[in-house]
N, C-alpha and C positions, 0 to 999 in steps of 0.2 A: 660805212660807218667804219672806221678804223678803232679800234679796240685793244687788241694786240696789247697797247704798252701801260696798262693798268695797272696801278699796285692795289695792294691791300686795301689802304682807302677806300681807292675808289671802288672797287667789286663792292667795297657795303652800302655804297652809296647809290650804285647801277640801276635798280630797282630805281631810284627817282628821275635818273636825268637819262634814263631811257624805260619806258616804258610803250611794251607794244600790244598790249593787253586794250588798249583802246581800239586797234586797227584790223574791225571785224571781217573788211572784206579784204586785208594781206593774200595779195597771187604769189610774189615774187621777192627775199629779200638777198642783199649785193654783203656782205661782210669784209671786209679790211681788218683779216687779222695777223698782219705784221709779218713783221721778218724772224725767223727760226733758227735757232743755234742750238745747235747742238749740244752744247759747251755749260749750254745758262739754262734752266730749267723754261717752261712755256705757261704762263695765267691762261687755265683754259676756261675755269668758273665762268668767266664772265659770258664768255659764248654760250656756256650751257644756261645761265640767269637770261640772256635772252631771250633763248628759246622755250624753257620755261614757261612766258610769259603771253607767247601765242598761243591764244586764239583760233584765227581763223585758218580757215584751211590751205595752205601754202601747197602749190603748188610745184613752185623749184624756189630751192637755193643755191648762192653760190657761195661756195668759201675762197678767199683772195690767200695764194702764204707765198715769201719771199725764201728764195732759199741761196745759200754759197755751194752746199754738198748736198747728196741726196741722203746725209747719216741726219742733218738737219730736219727731218721731215722724220724722226726719231722721237722729240721732242712731243707731239701730236699722240694724244689717246685715241687713237684710232679704233679700238673695242668702244669709248664710249661713243665716239660717234657714232659706229655702229647700231649701238643697242638706241642712242635716242633718237635714229630715225628708223630703227624696225620701230616703232612701239603702232599699237593701231591708233596713235593722236592727230599721226601720219599719212596717213588711210590715204590723201590727193597727194600728197608729194608724187608726181611727174620726174624730178629730176634733179638732183646732185651735183651740182658740179664745180670742180676741185682746180682750181686754176692756180697753178707756179709764175711766178718769177721769178730769173734765174739765168744762169749761163744756159744756153740751150743744146747742150748736149748733158747737162744736170736735167732740166725736163723729161725727157723721155724715160730716162730712165727711172725719175722720182713719180712718172703715173702710174710707170712700173706696178711701183712698190708703192702706190697710192691700194691701187686692184689689188693688189696680193693683202691687203691688208682692212682690207673691205669686200669681201667676197660674196658675204647677201647682197649689200646694194647693186652690187656688180652683175651677181645672177641674175637679176632680178630686173636689168636693167634700168633701174632707174639710178649709176652712179654717170656721171660723163668728165671726162677728164682730158 
């Protein structure tokens, strides 16, 4: 699913268009979070709206981001992501994969940046980059 370009209107109707509540056996979800740009805010509410609907015991979440420079990662609320996936309701989560698309030399530095921003998930061995 690609939802990174949702407008505020789209966010208001997100629950009607994408309702994961009925997927009670969902174990894996991959979300294409689109292009990040450190010059522009990133609309992340859609991401947390999606996860708030999931009631099944997810085991693997994959988030994909496109970057041109490592600073593009600054627009993501990594604290909120870590807070979300360290809640008890995600006790079955075995893997949170963060996939970066972009210049090779930026990706390796980007992965190190993500590990630093998600220290609890990384320390638990859940984070895969």
